[in-house]
C-alpha positions as CSV (number, residue, x, y, z in Angstrom):
1,M,94.0,82.7,137.8
2,K,93.9,79.7,136.9
3,T,90.7,78.8,137.9
4,Y,89.6,82.0,136.6
5,I,90.7,81.6,133.4
6,L,89.7,78.2,132.7
7,R,86.0,79.2,133.9
8,R,86.2,82.3,131.1
9,L,87.0,79.7,128.5
10,L,84.5,77.8,129.5
11,G,82.0,80.3,129.2
12,V,82.9,80.7,125.8
13,V,81.1,77.2,124.8
14,P,77.5,78.6,125.1
15,L,78.2,81.6,123.7
16,L,79.7,80.4,120.6
17,L,76.8,77.9,120.7
18,C,74.2,80.4,121.0
19,I,76.2,82.7,118.0
20,S,75.4,80.0,116.0
21,V,71.8,79.0,116.3
22,L,70.9,82.6,115.7
23,S,73.5,83.2,112.8
24,F,72.5,79.8,111.3
25,G,68.5,80.4,112.0
26,L,69.0,84.3,110.3
27,L,71.0,82.5,107.3
28,S,68.1,80.1,106.6
29,L,65.3,82.6,106.6
30,A,66.6,84.2,104.0
31,P,65.5,83.0,100.4
32,G,67.1,80.8,98.2
33,D,70.7,79.5,98.7
34,Y,73.8,78.6,96.0
35,L,71.8,76.5,94.0
36,T,69.2,78.6,93.2
37,S,71.3,81.2,90.8
38,L,71.8,77.9,89.0
39,K,68.9,77.5,88.2
40,N,68.6,80.8,85.8
41,N,71.9,78.6,83.7
42,R,69.8,76.9,80.7
43,D,72.8,74.3,80.1
44,I,72.4,73.2,83.6
45,S,69.1,69.9,83.9
46,P,67.1,70.6,87.1
47,E,68.1,67.1,87.7
48,F,72.2,68.0,88.0
49,I,70.8,70.7,90.7
50,E,68.9,68.7,92.6
51,K,71.4,66.1,93.2
52,L,74.0,68.7,93.9
53,R,71.4,70.1,96.3
54,A,71.6,66.5,97.9
55,E,75.0,65.9,97.9
56,Y,75.4,69.2,99.8
57,G,72.6,68.4,102.1
58,L,70.6,71.5,101.4
59,D,67.2,69.3,100.8
60,R,67.3,68.8,104.6
61,H,65.4,70.9,107.1
62,P,67.2,73.9,108.3
63,V,67.7,72.0,112.0
64,Q,68.8,68.3,110.6
65,Q,71.3,70.9,108.4
66,Y,72.7,72.3,111.9
67,V,72.7,69.3,113.6
68,A,74.7,67.6,110.6
69,W,76.9,71.0,110.7
70,L,77.4,71.0,114.4
71,G,78.4,67.5,114.3
72,K,81.5,68.1,112.3
73,A,82.5,72.3,113.5
74,V,83.0,69.8,116.9
75,R,85.9,68.4,115.0
76,L,86.8,71.5,113.7
77,D,85.1,70.3,110.4
78,F,83.3,73.7,109.5
79,G,82.0,72.1,106.0
80,Y,82.8,72.1,102.3
81,S,82.6,75.8,100.4
82,F,80.0,75.3,97.5
83,S,82.2,78.3,96.1
84,Y,85.4,77.6,96.4
85,R,85.3,74.0,96.0
86,I,87.3,73.5,99.6
87,P,87.1,73.1,102.8
88,V,86.1,75.6,104.7
89,S,88.8,74.8,107.1
90,T,91.6,75.1,104.6
91,L,89.9,78.4,103.6
92,L,90.2,80.0,106.9
93,A,93.5,78.7,107.7
94,Q,94.2,80.3,104.6
95,R,92.4,84.2,105.7
96,W,91.9,84.6,109.5
97,P,95.6,85.4,109.7
98,A,95.9,88.1,107.5
99,T,92.3,89.8,109.4
100,A,94.2,89.1,112.7
101,A,97.5,90.7,111.7
102,L,95.8,93.7,110.4
103,A,93.7,94.2,113.7
104,V,97.1,93.4,115.8
105,T,98.8,96.1,113.9
106,S,95.5,98.8,114.0
107,M,95.7,98.7,117.7
108,L,98.9,98.7,118.1
109,F,99.0,102.0,116.0
110,A,96.5,103.1,117.5
111,W,97.6,102.5,121.3
112,I,101.2,104.3,120.1
113,I,99.5,107.4,119.0
114,A,96.8,107.8,121.1
115,V,98.2,107.2,124.6
116,P,100.9,110.0,124.1
117,L,98.6,112.5,122.8
118,G,95.7,112.0,125.1
119,V,98.5,112.4,128.1
120,L,100.0,115.7,126.4
121,A,96.5,117.2,125.8
122,A,95.4,116.6,129.0
123,I,99.2,118.2,130.6
124,Y,99.0,121.1,128.4
125,Q,95.0,121.9,128.1
126,G,94.0,125.0,126.7
127,S,96.8,125.3,125.1
128,W,97.1,125.2,121.4
129,F,98.6,121.4,121.4
130,D,95.0,120.6,123.2
131,R,92.7,122.4,121.0
132,V,94.6,121.2,117.3
133,S,94.5,117.7,118.9
134,S,90.7,117.6,120.4
135,G,89.9,119.2,116.6
136,L,91.6,117.0,114.9
137,A,90.2,114.3,117.2
138,A,86.6,115.1,116.1
139,F,87.3,115.4,112.8
140,A,88.5,112.2,113.0
141,L,85.9,110.7,114.6
142,S,83.3,112.0,112.1
143,V,85.1,110.7,108.6
144,P,83.6,107.3,108.1
145,E,86.0,104.5,106.9
146,L,84.4,103.8,103.9
147,F,85.6,107.3,102.7
148,L,89.1,106.9,104.2
149,A,89.1,103.2,102.6
150,L,88.3,104.9,99.1
151,L,90.8,108.0,100.0
152,A,94.1,105.6,100.7
153,V,93.3,103.7,97.4
154,Y,93.1,106.5,95.2
155,C,96.3,108.2,96.8
156,A,97.7,104.8,96.2
157,A,96.1,104.5,92.6
158,T,97.6,108.2,91.7
159,T,101.5,108.0,93.8
160,G,102.0,104.6,93.6
161,W,103.6,104.8,96.9
162,F,102.0,101.8,98.4
163,P,100.7,98.6,96.0
164,V,96.7,98.6,96.2
165,G,95.4,95.8,97.2
166,G,96.3,92.0,98.4
167,L,98.5,90.9,101.2
168,T,101.5,90.2,99.0
169,S,103.6,91.1,95.3
170,V,103.0,88.9,92.5
171,D,106.9,87.8,93.2
172,F,106.8,87.2,96.7
173,E,107.6,83.2,96.7
174,F,110.8,84.3,94.9
175,M,112.1,87.0,97.9
176,S,114.3,86.5,100.6
177,L,113.1,86.3,104.4
178,G,113.6,89.7,104.8
179,E,112.3,91.0,101.8
180,K,108.7,89.2,102.2
181,I,108.6,90.7,105.6
182,L,109.2,94.2,104.4
183,D,107.1,93.2,101.5
184,V,103.8,92.3,103.5
185,A,104.6,95.3,106.2
186,H,104.7,97.3,103.1
187,H,100.8,95.7,101.9
188,M,99.4,96.8,105.6
189,V,100.6,100.4,105.9
190,L,97.3,101.2,104.3
191,P,94.7,99.4,105.9
192,T,96.2,99.8,109.5
193,L,96.4,103.8,108.7
194,V,92.7,103.3,107.6
195,L,91.2,101.2,110.6
196,G,93.5,102.9,113.3
197,V,92.8,106.2,112.5
198,G,89.1,106.2,114.1
199,S,90.8,104.6,116.6
200,V,93.1,107.0,117.6
201,A,90.7,109.3,117.6
202,G,87.9,107.8,120.2
203,L,91.1,106.2,122.7
204,M,92.6,110.0,122.5
205,R,89.7,111.3,124.1
206,I,89.2,108.4,126.8
207,M,93.0,109.3,127.5
208,R,92.8,112.7,127.5
209,A,89.4,112.5,129.5
210,N,90.8,110.1,132.1
211,F,94.3,111.6,132.9
212,L,92.0,115.0,133.8
213,D,90.7,113.0,136.4
214,T,92.7,111.2,137.8
215,I,95.3,114.5,137.6
216,R,92.5,116.0,140.8
217,A,92.9,113.0,142.7
218,D,93.4,113.7,146.8
219,Y,96.6,110.4,146.6
220,V,98.5,113.4,143.0
221,T,98.1,116.1,145.8
222,T,99.6,114.2,148.3
223,A,102.4,112.9,146.1
224,R,103.3,116.5,145.6
225,A,103.0,117.7,148.9
226,K,105.3,115.2,149.6
227,G,108.1,116.5,146.9
228,V,107.5,113.5,144.8
229,P,108.8,115.0,141.3
230,E,106.6,116.0,139.2
231,G,107.1,113.9,136.5
232,W,106.6,110.9,138.3
233,V,103.7,112.2,139.9
234,M,102.3,112.0,136.1
235,F,104.1,109.0,134.8
236,R,103.9,106.6,137.9
237,H,100.7,107.4,139.5
238,V,98.2,109.4,137.2
239,L,99.3,107.3,134.0
240,R,98.9,104.5,135.5
241,N,95.4,105.1,137.3
242,A,94.0,106.7,134.1
243,I,95.2,104.0,131.4
244,N,92.9,101.1,133.1
245,P,89.1,102.7,131.5
246,L,91.2,102.3,128.2
247,V,92.2,98.8,128.9
248,T,89.2,97.7,129.8
249,I,87.7,98.4,126.8
250,L,90.1,96.6,124.9
251,G,88.0,93.7,124.5
252,Y,85.4,96.6,122.6
253,S,87.8,98.0,120.2
254,I,88.5,94.0,118.7
255,A,85.2,93.8,118.0
256,G,85.2,97.5,116.7
257,L,88.1,96.5,114.1
258,L,86.4,93.4,113.3
259,S,83.6,94.9,112.3
260,G,85.4,97.6,110.3
261,S,87.8,95.4,108.8
262,L,84.5,93.9,106.7
263,I,84.6,97.4,105.4
264,V,88.5,98.0,104.8
265,E,89.4,95.1,103.2
266,N,86.8,94.9,100.3
267,I,86.9,98.4,99.5
268,M,91.2,97.9,99.4
269,S,91.4,94.0,98.4
270,F,92.7,92.7,101.6
271,P,92.7,88.8,101.7
272,G,91.0,88.6,105.2
273,L,88.3,87.1,107.1
274,G,86.0,90.3,106.7
275,Q,86.1,90.1,102.9
276,L,85.9,86.5,102.9
277,T,82.6,86.8,104.6
278,Y,81.4,89.5,102.7
279,E,81.9,87.5,99.6
280,A,80.7,84.1,100.8
281,F,77.6,86.1,102.1
282,M,76.8,87.1,98.5
283,R,76.9,83.9,97.4
284,E,75.1,82.4,99.8
285,D,77.8,79.9,100.9
286,I,76.2,79.1,104.4
287,Y,79.0,77.2,105.2
288,V,81.6,79.6,105.2
289,V,79.8,82.4,106.3
290,M,79.1,80.3,109.4
291,A,82.5,79.5,110.3
292,S,84.0,83.2,109.8
293,I,81.4,84.3,112.1
294,V,81.9,81.6,115.1
295,V,85.4,82.7,114.4
296,A,84.8,86.0,114.6
297,S,83.5,85.7,117.6
298,L,85.9,84.0,119.3
299,L,88.8,86.5,118.7
300,L,85.9,88.7,121.0
301,A,85.8,86.5,123.6
302,L,89.8,85.8,123.6
303,G,90.1,89.6,123.2
304,N,87.6,90.6,125.9
305,L,90.2,87.8,128.4
306,I,93.0,89.7,127.7
307,A,91.8,92.5,128.4
308,D,90.7,91.5,132.1
309,L,94.1,90.2,132.7
310,L,95.8,93.3,131.5
311,L,93.3,95.4,133.8
312,A,94.2,92.8,136.6
313,A,98.1,93.2,135.5
314,A,97.7,97.0,135.6
315,D,95.9,97.6,138.7
316,P,96.7,95.3,141.9
317,R,93.4,96.8,143.3
318,I,92.3,94.5,141.3
319,R,91.8,90.6,141.6
320,V,90.7,88.6,138.2
321,G,90.2,85.1,140.5
322,K,87.7,86.7,142.9
């Protein structure tokens, strides 16, 4: 198991290298750079702009820029943010925990809701509960996250039940530890719901289909013939095998949450990695964009590794070491 984990972690290195090369190449193809917009400002002389271009290293060939950036990145120095005027590493340290927390809470919310609903819909197949839950799942899948985010912002602004944007209140620094935790949780309720609703619908449908397939298996029939209690059959034999495909797609779910957070964070003014990436891309702050892409790719790779390890723990027939 240790060898398998080490091999997977080492495999992340060439993956991140390829992603960084491709991302930097695509960003370099975009017309202009961060200093291009300053040329329209008559108060800034062309000489000063060229001085900044040389200082930021934007006057060099894109290949030279990438090699210089990569040499620093391996030492966890992702360069300097042109627009925020601080090191990129400091900027990421401030933003990525919020996105990671949002992804974790959204995933927990989706699993806690989707798995029981999928199991009950399969057990009571054809009942009113199955029809209603399947209809709601289909409706949730058809509603875009952009609309849900706008609806959540509107509801928060009109009712005042939840804060509009941000991760903390203005007086956060003066709160006690318990009040700070409650304040952050209060701010994360709406983003978590918006980001998790789509996942609930998809996971519920997958869980229902897997449960129905597993419940017809021969070993389930055998267990019932032996007189095993129905509850034990359902939750010890059927559920444990039916949930394996959900564990398998855990890594892909993380990818969907990271991409969905780009929309949700910008609409709901949530100070995370998605909002940072969008703002940096619009300002052509290339080093911030590169660092954000690398961090998001690393989280995705680690998510896939965690999914494989959880699958091995859930299914004794799987030996990830082999």
